[in-house]
Biopython code that builds the backbone (N, CA, C, O; Angstrom):
import numpy as np
from Bio.PDB.StructureBuilder import StructureBuilder

atoms = [
    (1, "MET", "N", (156.429, 134.256, 91.313)),
    (1, "MET", "CA", (155.002, 134.586, 91.185)),
    (1, "MET", "C", (154.222, 133.403, 91.729)),
    (1, "MET", "O", (154.422, 132.282, 91.262)),
    (2, "THR", "N", (153.342, 133.609, 92.697)),
    (2, "THR", "CA", (152.636, 132.689, 93.287)),
    (2, "THR", "C", (151.150, 132.640, 92.450)),
    (2, "THR", "O", (150.815, 133.540, 91.680)),
    (3, "VAL", "N", (150.402, 131.560, 92.702)),
    (3, "VAL", "CA", (149.124, 131.253, 92.068)),
    (3, "VAL", "C", (148.098, 131.591, 93.237)),
    (3, "VAL", "O", (148.348, 131.364, 94.420)),
    (4, "SER", "N", (146.924, 132.153, 92.780)),
    (4, "SER", "CA", (145.996, 132.422, 93.691)),
    (4, "SER", "C", (145.382, 131.163, 94.279)),
    (4, "SER", "O", (145.539, 130.100, 93.678)),
    (5, "LYS", "N", (144.726, 131.209, 95.357)),
    (5, "LYS", "CA", (143.973, 129.928, 95.805)),
    (5, "LYS", "C", (142.919, 129.471, 95.040)),
    (5, "LYS", "O", (142.668, 128.266, 95.020)),
    (6, "GLN", "N", (142.147, 130.411, 94.290)),
    (6, "GLN", "CA", (141.192, 130.197, 93.222)),
    (6, "GLN", "C", (141.786, 129.245, 92.160)),
    (6, "GLN", "O", (141.329, 128.126, 91.929)),
    (7, "VAL", "N", (142.849, 129.796, 91.535)),
    (7, "VAL", "CA", (143.463, 128.924, 90.474)),
    (7, "VAL", "C", (144.085, 127.732, 90.883)),
    (7, "VAL", "O", (144.115, 126.744, 90.150)),
    (8, "ALA", "N", (144.637, 127.761, 92.126)),
    (8, "ALA", "CA", (145.131, 126.341, 92.546)),
    (8, "ALA", "C", (144.119, 125.395, 92.744)),
    (8, "ALA", "O", (144.308, 124.221, 92.425)),
    (9, "ALA", "N", (142.970, 125.811, 93.280)),
    (9, "ALA", "CA", (141.766, 125.011, 93.449)),
    (9, "ALA", "C", (141.362, 124.360, 92.139)),
    (9, "ALA", "O", (141.124, 123.154, 92.071)),
    (10, "GLN", "N", (141.275, 125.327, 90.914)),
    (10, "GLN", "CA", (141.003, 125.102, 89.793)),
    (10, "GLN", "C", (141.938, 123.859, 89.144)),
    (10, "GLN", "O", (141.418, 122.911, 88.556)),
    (11, "ILE", "N", (143.146, 123.976, 89.303)),
    (11, "ILE", "CA", (144.157, 123.179, 88.947)),
    (11, "ILE", "C", (143.854, 121.737, 89.517)),
    (11, "ILE", "O", (143.782, 120.740, 88.798)),
    (12, "ASP", "N", (143.688, 121.734, 90.869)),
    (12, "ASP", "CA", (143.486, 120.409, 91.583)),
    (12, "ASP", "C", (142.122, 119.751, 90.966)),
    (12, "ASP", "O", (142.121, 118.550, 90.692)),
    (13, "GLU", "N", (141.092, 120.468, 90.777)),
    (13, "GLU", "CA", (139.993, 119.931, 90.193)),
    (13, "GLU", "C", (140.208, 119.347, 88.935)),
    (13, "GLU", "O", (139.787, 118.219, 88.680)),
    (14, "ALA", "N", (140.894, 120.098, 88.050)),
    (14, "ALA", "CA", (141.279, 119.577, 86.696)),
    (14, "ALA", "C", (142.147, 118.207, 86.945)),
    (14, "ALA", "O", (141.894, 117.194, 86.294)),
    (15, "PHE", "N", (143.069, 118.239, 87.820)),
    (15, "PHE", "CA", (143.975, 117.228, 88.053)),
    (15, "PHE", "C", (142.925, 115.766, 88.320)),
    (15, "PHE", "O", (142.991, 114.718, 87.678)),
    (16, "ASP", "N", (142.238, 115.998, 89.147)),
    (16, "ASP", "CA", (141.427, 114.860, 89.636)),
    (16, "ASP", "C", (140.447, 114.597, 88.446)),
    (16, "ASP", "O", (140.137, 113.424, 88.240)),
    (17, "PHE", "N", (139.995, 115.452, 87.744)),
    (17, "PHE", "CA", (138.896, 114.973, 86.532)),
    (17, "PHE", "C", (139.635, 114.162, 85.476)),
    (17, "PHE", "O", (140.800, 114.455, 85.206)),
    (18, "ARG", "N", (139.019, 113.171, 84.876)),
    (18, "ARG", "CA", (139.522, 112.186, 84.009)),
    (18, "ARG", "C", (139.178, 112.530, 82.609)),
    (18, "ARG", "O", (139.040, 111.576, 81.842)),
    (19, "GLY", "N", (138.988, 113.933, 82.065)),
    (19, "GLY", "CA", (138.671, 114.265, 80.939)),
    (19, "GLY", "C", (139.428, 115.417, 80.590)),
    (19, "GLY", "O", (140.395, 115.776, 81.261)),
    (20, "HIS", "N", (138.957, 116.132, 79.370)),
    (20, "HIS", "CA", (139.533, 117.342, 78.866)),
    (20, "HIS", "C", (139.142, 118.584, 79.669)),
    (20, "HIS", "O", (138.050, 118.743, 80.214)),
    (21, "VAL", "N", (140.105, 119.393, 79.676)),
    (21, "VAL", "CA", (140.019, 120.693, 80.381)),
    (21, "VAL", "C", (140.453, 121.868, 79.553)),
    (21, "VAL", "O", (141.185, 121.600, 78.600)),
    (22, "THR", "N", (140.133, 123.109, 79.750)),
    (22, "THR", "CA", (140.703, 124.162, 78.932)),
    (22, "THR", "C", (141.482, 125.111, 80.005)),
    (22, "THR", "O", (140.982, 125.564, 81.034)),
    (23, "VAL", "N", (142.525, 125.270, 79.642)),
    (23, "VAL", "CA", (143.304, 126.255, 80.503)),
    (23, "VAL", "C", (143.527, 127.638, 79.694)),
    (23, "VAL", "O", (144.000, 127.670, 78.558)),
    (24, "THR", "N", (143.140, 128.730, 80.400)),
    (24, "THR", "CA", (143.357, 129.909, 79.933)),
    (24, "THR", "C", (144.660, 130.506, 80.497)),
    (24, "THR", "O", (144.754, 130.582, 81.722)),
    (25, "PHE", "N", (145.650, 130.928, 79.739)),
    (25, "PHE", "CA", (146.904, 131.555, 80.183)),
    (25, "PHE", "C", (146.643, 132.991, 80.378)),
    (25, "PHE", "O", (145.673, 133.570, 79.888)),
    (26, "THR", "N", (147.650, 133.609, 81.197)),
    (26, "THR", "CA", (147.637, 135.136, 81.374)),
    (26, "THR", "C", (147.904, 135.929, 80.121)),
    (26, "THR", "O", (147.593, 137.118, 80.035)),
    (27, "ASP", "N", (148.523, 135.210, 79.089)),
    (27, "ASP", "CA", (148.686, 136.093, 77.787)),
    (27, "ASP", "C", (147.425, 135.787, 76.922)),
    (27, "ASP", "O", (147.516, 135.975, 75.709)),
    (28, "GLY", "N", (146.187, 135.303, 77.484)),
    (28, "GLY", "CA", (144.986, 135.307, 76.639)),
    (28, "GLY", "C", (144.891, 133.973, 75.788)),
    (28, "GLY", "O", (143.856, 133.627, 75.219)),
    (29, "LYS", "N", (146.023, 133.293, 75.761)),
    (29, "LYS", "CA", (145.901, 131.907, 74.753)),
    (29, "LYS", "C", (145.159, 130.951, 75.653)),
    (29, "LYS", "O", (145.090, 131.048, 76.879)),
    (30, "THR", "N", (144.588, 129.975, 74.867)),
    (30, "THR", "CA", (143.909, 128.661, 75.675)),
    (30, "THR", "C", (144.562, 127.550, 75.134)),
    (30, "THR", "O", (145.242, 127.590, 74.108)),
    (31, "LEU", "N", (144.356, 126.544, 75.828)),
    (31, "LEU", "CA", (144.654, 125.024, 75.526)),
    (31, "LEU", "C", (143.784, 124.044, 76.158)),
    (31, "LEU", "O", (143.606, 123.955, 77.373)),
    (32, "GLU", "N", (143.193, 123.230, 75.161)),
    (32, "GLU", "CA", (142.364, 122.283, 75.645)),
    (32, "GLU", "C", (143.121, 120.880, 75.441)),
    (32, "GLU", "O", (143.776, 120.570, 74.446)),
    (33, "GLY", "N", (142.892, 120.063, 76.628)),
    (33, "GLY", "CA", (143.529, 118.952, 76.564)),
    (33, "GLY", "C", (143.363, 118.339, 78.214)),
    (33, "GLY", "O", (142.646, 118.849, 79.075)),
    (34, "TYR", "N", (144.187, 117.172, 78.375)),
    (34, "TYR", "CA", (144.182, 116.357, 79.582)),
    (34, "TYR", "C", (145.372, 117.092, 80.516)),
    (34, "TYR", "O", (146.488, 117.303, 80.042)),
    (35, "LEU", "N", (145.065, 117.409, 81.705)),
    (35, "LEU", "CA", (145.977, 117.935, 82.776)),
    (35, "LEU", "C", (146.264, 116.573, 83.487)),
    (35, "LEU", "O", (145.413, 116.050, 84.207)),
    (36, "PHE", "N", (147.490, 116.015, 83.261)),
    (36, "PHE", "CA", (147.968, 114.839, 83.983)),
    (36, "PHE", "C", (148.782, 114.918, 85.103)),
    (36, "PHE", "O", (149.022, 113.964, 85.843)),
    (37, "ASN", "N", (149.291, 116.261, 85.260)),
    (37, "ASN", "CA", (150.251, 116.357, 86.579)),
    (37, "ASN", "C", (150.359, 117.873, 86.851)),
    (37, "ASN", "O", (150.208, 118.745, 85.995)),
    (38, "ARG", "N", (150.647, 118.079, 88.189)),
    (38, "ARG", "CA", (150.840, 119.394, 88.660)),
    (38, "ARG", "C", (151.682, 119.359, 89.876)),
    (38, "ARG", "O", (151.738, 118.383, 90.623)),
    (39, "GLU", "N", (152.347, 120.486, 90.047)),
    (39, "GLU", "CA", (153.368, 120.611, 91.251)),
    (39, "GLU", "C", (153.105, 121.964, 91.928)),
    (39, "GLU", "O", (153.530, 122.992, 91.400)),
    (40, "HIS", "N", (152.387, 121.997, 93.134)),
    (40, "HIS", "CA", (152.190, 123.333, 93.604)),
    (40, "HIS", "C", (153.467, 123.706, 94.703)),
    (40, "HIS", "O", (153.713, 124.858, 95.060)),
    (41, "SER", "N", (154.061, 122.752, 95.065)),
    (41, "SER", "CA", (155.395, 122.982, 96.040)),
    (41, "SER", "C", (156.649, 122.414, 95.427)),
    (41, "SER", "O", (157.123, 121.308, 95.686)),
    (42, "PRO", "N", (157.127, 123.300, 94.584)),
    (42, "PRO", "CA", (158.370, 122.806, 93.806)),
    (42, "PRO", "C", (159.496, 122.810, 94.857)),
    (42, "PRO", "O", (159.436, 123.501, 95.874)),
    (43, "PHE", "N", (160.637, 121.912, 94.520)),
    (43, "PHE", "CA", (161.824, 121.818, 95.249)),
    (43, "PHE", "C", (162.290, 123.330, 95.359)),
    (43, "PHE", "O", (161.736, 124.217, 94.710)),
    (44, "PRO", "N", (163.356, 123.565, 96.232)),
    (44, "PRO", "CA", (163.899, 124.620, 96.305)),
    (44, "PRO", "C", (164.423, 125.230, 94.850)),
    (44, "PRO", "O", (164.869, 124.444, 94.015)),
    (45, "LYS", "N", (164.369, 126.349, 94.631)),
    (45, "LYS", "CA", (164.703, 126.935, 93.327)),
    (45, "LYS", "C", (164.015, 126.509, 92.136)),
    (45, "LYS", "O", (164.354, 126.853, 91.004)),
    (46, "GLY", "N", (162.902, 125.647, 92.445)),
    (46, "GLY", "CA", (162.127, 125.106, 91.285)),
    (46, "GLY", "C", (160.773, 126.083, 90.979)),
    (46, "GLY", "O", (160.558, 127.120, 91.606)),
    (47, "GLU", "N", (160.100, 125.678, 90.146)),
    (47, "GLU", "CA", (158.939, 126.376, 89.685)),
    (47, "GLU", "C", (157.687, 125.506, 89.798)),
    (47, "GLU", "O", (157.724, 124.373, 89.318)),
    (48, "ALA", "N", (156.509, 125.984, 90.437)),
    (48, "ALA", "CA", (155.144, 125.312, 90.354)),
    (48, "ALA", "C", (154.878, 125.263, 88.828)),
    (48, "ALA", "O", (155.199, 126.193, 88.089)),
    (49, "TYR", "N", (154.247, 124.078, 88.375)),
    (49, "TYR", "CA", (153.932, 123.813, 87.090)),
    (49, "TYR", "C", (152.826, 122.984, 86.941)),
    (49, "TYR", "O", (152.389, 122.344, 87.897)),
    (50, "ILE", "N", (152.295, 122.931, 85.748)),
    (50, "ILE", "CA", (151.307, 121.926, 85.180)),
    (50, "ILE", "C", (151.686, 121.131, 84.082)),
    (50, "ILE", "O", (152.419, 121.783, 83.338)),
    (51, "GLU", "N", (151.484, 119.992, 83.681)),
    (51, "GLU", "CA", (151.634, 119.269, 82.653)),
    (51, "GLU", "C", (150.390, 118.751, 81.876)),
    (51, "GLU", "O", (149.478, 118.239, 82.526)),
    (52, "MET", "N", (150.307, 118.845, 80.645)),
    (52, "MET", "CA", (149.207, 118.563, 79.885)),
    (52, "MET", "C", (149.473, 117.918, 78.627)),
    (52, "MET", "O", (150.520, 118.145, 78.020)),
    (53, "ILE", "N", (148.666, 117.192, 78.231)),
    (53, "ILE", "CA", (148.475, 116.409, 76.830)),
    (53, "ILE", "C", (147.565, 117.291, 76.031)),
    (53, "ILE", "O", (146.390, 117.417, 76.377)),
    (54, "PRO", "N", (147.991, 117.838, 75.102)),
    (54, "PRO", "CA", (146.939, 118.714, 74.087)),
    (54, "PRO", "C", (145.877, 117.761, 73.659)),
    (54, "PRO", "O", (146.155, 116.567, 73.544)),
    (55, "LYS", "N", (144.686, 118.206, 73.417)),
    (55, "LYS", "CA", (143.613, 117.395, 72.637)),
    (55, "LYS", "C", (144.199, 116.979, 71.293)),
    (55, "LYS", "O", (145.000, 117.695, 70.692)),
    (56, "ASP", "N", (143.761, 115.756, 70.823)),
    (56, "ASP", "CA", (144.288, 115.322, 69.567)),
    (56, "ASP", "C", (145.838, 115.342, 69.416)),
    (56, "ASP", "O", (146.386, 115.670, 68.364)),
    (57, "SER", "N", (146.476, 114.985, 70.491)),
    (57, "SER", "CA", (147.930, 115.019, 70.305)),
    (57, "SER", "C", (148.550, 114.052, 71.345)),
    (57, "SER", "O", (147.893, 113.705, 72.327)),
    (58, "GLU", "N", (149.769, 113.634, 71.138)),
    (58, "GLU", "CA", (150.487, 112.810, 72.274)),
    (58, "GLU", "C", (151.521, 113.552, 72.919)),
    (58, "GLU", "O", (152.135, 113.067, 73.870)),
    (59, "GLN", "N", (151.751, 114.655, 72.486)),
    (59, "GLN", "CA", (152.921, 115.543, 73.260)),
    (59, "GLN", "C", (152.505, 115.925, 74.445)),
    (59, "GLN", "O", (151.322, 116.142, 74.706)),
    (60, "ARG", "N", (153.491, 116.038, 75.281)),
    (60, "ARG", "CA", (153.350, 116.307, 76.660)),
    (60, "ARG", "C", (154.026, 117.712, 77.073)),
    (60, "ARG", "O", (155.245, 117.855, 76.978)),
    (61, "LEU", "N", (153.234, 118.683, 77.509)),
    (61, "LEU", "CA", (153.839, 119.967, 77.520)),
    (61, "LEU", "C", (153.806, 120.356, 79.047)),
    (61, "LEU", "O", (152.972, 119.902, 79.829)),
    (62, "ARG", "N", (154.833, 121.272, 79.400)),
    (62, "ARG", "CA", (154.920, 121.804, 80.692)),
    (62, "ARG", "C", (154.665, 123.192, 80.804)),
    (62, "ARG", "O", (155.198, 123.872, 79.927)),
    (63, "PHE", "N", (153.926, 123.850, 81.732)),
    (63, "PHE", "CA", (153.643, 125.335, 81.873)),
    (63, "PHE", "C", (153.921, 125.653, 83.263)),
    (63, "PHE", "O", (153.560, 124.853, 84.125)),
    (64, "PRO", "N", (154.591, 126.855, 83.623)),
    (64, "PRO", "CA", (154.663, 127.402, 84.838)),
    (64, "PRO", "C", (153.288, 127.695, 85.477)),
    (64, "PRO", "O", (152.487, 128.310, 84.773)),
    (65, "SER", "N", (152.947, 127.366, 86.603)),
    (65, "SER", "CA", (151.424, 127.555, 87.123)),
    (65, "SER", "C", (151.188, 129.180, 87.252)),
    (65, "SER", "O", (150.059, 129.666, 87.310)),
    (66, "ALA", "N", (152.278, 129.877, 87.286)),
    (66, "ALA", "CA", (151.924, 131.332, 87.423)),
    (66, "ALA", "C", (151.455, 131.805, 85.954)),
    (66, "ALA", "O", (150.868, 132.885, 85.881)),
    (67, "SER", "N", (151.645, 131.176, 84.964)),
    (67, "SER", "CA", (151.169, 131.504, 83.693)),
    (67, "SER", "C", (149.714, 131.242, 83.595)),
    (67, "SER", "O", (149.017, 131.818, 82.759)),
    (68, "VAL", "N", (149.261, 130.401, 84.419)),
    (68, "VAL", "CA", (147.665, 130.044, 84.442)),
    (68, "VAL", "C", (146.719, 131.077, 84.973)),
    (68, "VAL", "O", (146.847, 131.487, 86.127)),
    (69, "LYS", "N", (145.680, 131.558, 84.100)),
    (69, "LYS", "CA", (144.748, 132.487, 84.672)),
    (69, "LYS", "C", (143.578, 131.805, 85.105)),
    (69, "LYS", "O", (142.927, 132.270, 86.040)),
    (70, "SER", "N", (143.226, 130.728, 84.519)),
    (70, "SER", "CA", (141.979, 129.843, 84.961)),
    (70, "SER", "C", (141.982, 128.432, 84.198)),
    (70, "SER", "O", (142.620, 128.238, 83.163)),
    (71, "VAL", "N", (141.260, 127.559, 84.780)),
    (71, "VAL", "CA", (141.089, 126.171, 84.374)),
    (71, "VAL", "C", (139.620, 125.898, 84.420)),
    (71, "VAL", "O", (138.971, 126.027, 85.458)),
    (72, "ALA", "N", (139.071, 125.493, 83.205)),
    (72, "ALA", "CA", (137.596, 125.037, 83.066)),
    (72, "ALA", "C", (137.497, 123.520, 82.810)),
    (72, "ALA", "O", (138.228, 122.948, 82.001)),
    (73, "ILE", "N", (136.626, 122.949, 83.488)),
    (73, "ILE", "CA", (136.330, 121.534, 83.003)),
    (73, "ILE", "C", (135.264, 121.698, 81.766)),
    (73, "ILE", "O", (134.129, 122.170, 81.827)),
    (74, "THR", "N", (135.913, 121.206, 80.699)),
    (74, "THR", "CA", (135.179, 121.223, 79.446)),
    (74, "THR", "C", (134.746, 120.105, 78.587)),
    (74, "THR", "O", (134.022, 120.233, 77.599)),
    (75, "GLY", "N", (135.321, 118.816, 79.108)),
    (75, "GLY", "CA", (135.082, 117.674, 78.211)),
    (75, "GLY", "C", (134.496, 116.574, 79.142)),
    (75, "GLY", "O", (134.419, 116.743, 80.359)),
    (76, "LYS", "N", (134.090, 115.452, 78.520)),
    (76, "LYS", "CA", (133.527, 114.226, 79.164)),
    (76, "LYS", "C", (134.608, 113.732, 80.197)),
    (76, "LYS", "O", (135.818, 113.804, 79.980)),
    (77, "ASP", "N", (134.011, 113.194, 81.406)),
    (77, "ASP", "CA", (134.786, 112.283, 82.285)),
    (77, "ASP", "C", (134.759, 110.957, 81.769)),
    (77, "ASP", "O", (133.719, 110.305, 81.871)),
    (78, "PHE", "N", (135.850, 110.437, 81.185)),
    (78, "PHE", "CA", (135.866, 109.096, 80.543)),
    (78, "PHE", "C", (135.877, 108.187, 81.659)),
    (78, "PHE", "O", (135.657, 107.039, 81.274)),
    (79, "ALA", "N", (136.069, 108.288, 83.014)),
    (79, "ALA", "CA", (136.170, 107.467, 84.040)),
    (79, "ALA", "C", (134.754, 106.963, 84.563)),
    (79, "ALA", "O", (134.597, 105.965, 85.266)),
    (80, "VAL", "N", (133.737, 107.821, 84.102)),
    (80, "VAL", "CA", (132.301, 107.683, 84.522)),
    (80, "VAL", "C", (131.805, 106.218, 83.948)),
    (80, "VAL", "O", (131.943, 106.077, 82.733)),
    (81, "PRO", "N", (131.339, 105.301, 84.556)),
    (81, "PRO", "CA", (130.940, 104.045, 84.047)),
    (81, "PRO", "C", (129.856, 104.224, 82.849)),
    (81, "PRO", "O", (129.008, 105.117, 82.838)),
    (82, "PHE", "N", (129.992, 103.386, 81.995)),
    (82, "PHE", "CA", (129.026, 103.382, 80.791)),
    (82, "PHE", "C", (127.708, 102.832, 81.293)),
    (82, "PHE", "O", (127.743, 101.769, 81.913)),
    (83, "VAL", "N", (126.535, 103.445, 81.091)),
    (83, "VAL", "CA", (125.316, 102.815, 81.347)),
    (83, "VAL", "C", (124.424, 102.763, 79.973)),
    (83, "VAL", "O", (123.990, 103.741, 79.366)),
    (84, "PRO", "N", (124.273, 101.521, 79.667)),
    (84, "PRO", "CA", (123.597, 101.443, 78.350)),
    (84, "PRO", "C", (122.068, 102.040, 78.504)),
    (84, "PRO", "O", (121.419, 101.815, 79.526)),
    (85, "PRO", "N", (121.556, 102.797, 77.442)),
    (85, "PRO", "CA", (120.150, 103.297, 77.526)),
    (85, "PRO", "C", (119.081, 102.010, 77.776)),
    (85, "PRO", "O", (119.195, 100.908, 77.239)),
    (86, "ALA", "N", (118.152, 102.360, 78.600)),
    (86, "ALA", "CA", (116.974, 101.508, 78.887)),
    (86, "ALA", "C", (116.285, 101.164, 77.551)),
    (86, "ALA", "O", (116.147, 101.976, 76.636)),
    (87, "LYS", "N", (115.848, 99.821, 77.526)),
    (87, "LYS", "CA", (115.264, 99.326, 76.228)),
    (87, "LYS", "C", (113.722, 99.275, 76.587)),
    (87, "LYS", "O", (112.904, 98.905, 75.744)),
]
sb = StructureBuilder()
sb.init_structure("model")
sb.init_model(0)
sb.init_chain("A")
sb.init_seg("    ")
for serial, (resi, resn, name, xyz) in enumerate(atoms, 1):
    if name == "N":
        sb.init_residue(resn, " ", resi, " ")
    sb.init_atom(name, np.array(xyz, "f"), 0.0, 1.0, " ", f" {name:<3s}", serial, name[0])
structure = sb.get_structure()
């Protein structure tokens, strides 16, 4: 099963984001965490996938991209430079 262009773009945006995202799966379940890896073009006989670290966890999980319904940017971008408030 292939991933739509829209979902593939959401996955790429989440991969480039340096904060938490929320993935909604085709079965209706959701997962919030850091999407740290994705593969759109698997090797022959492979499967496209995403890899995430769930929020408040150190566990690394892999899911088939075909199981992803949508991806939303939901957390703070931790790579944005800190700017102290003006005095």
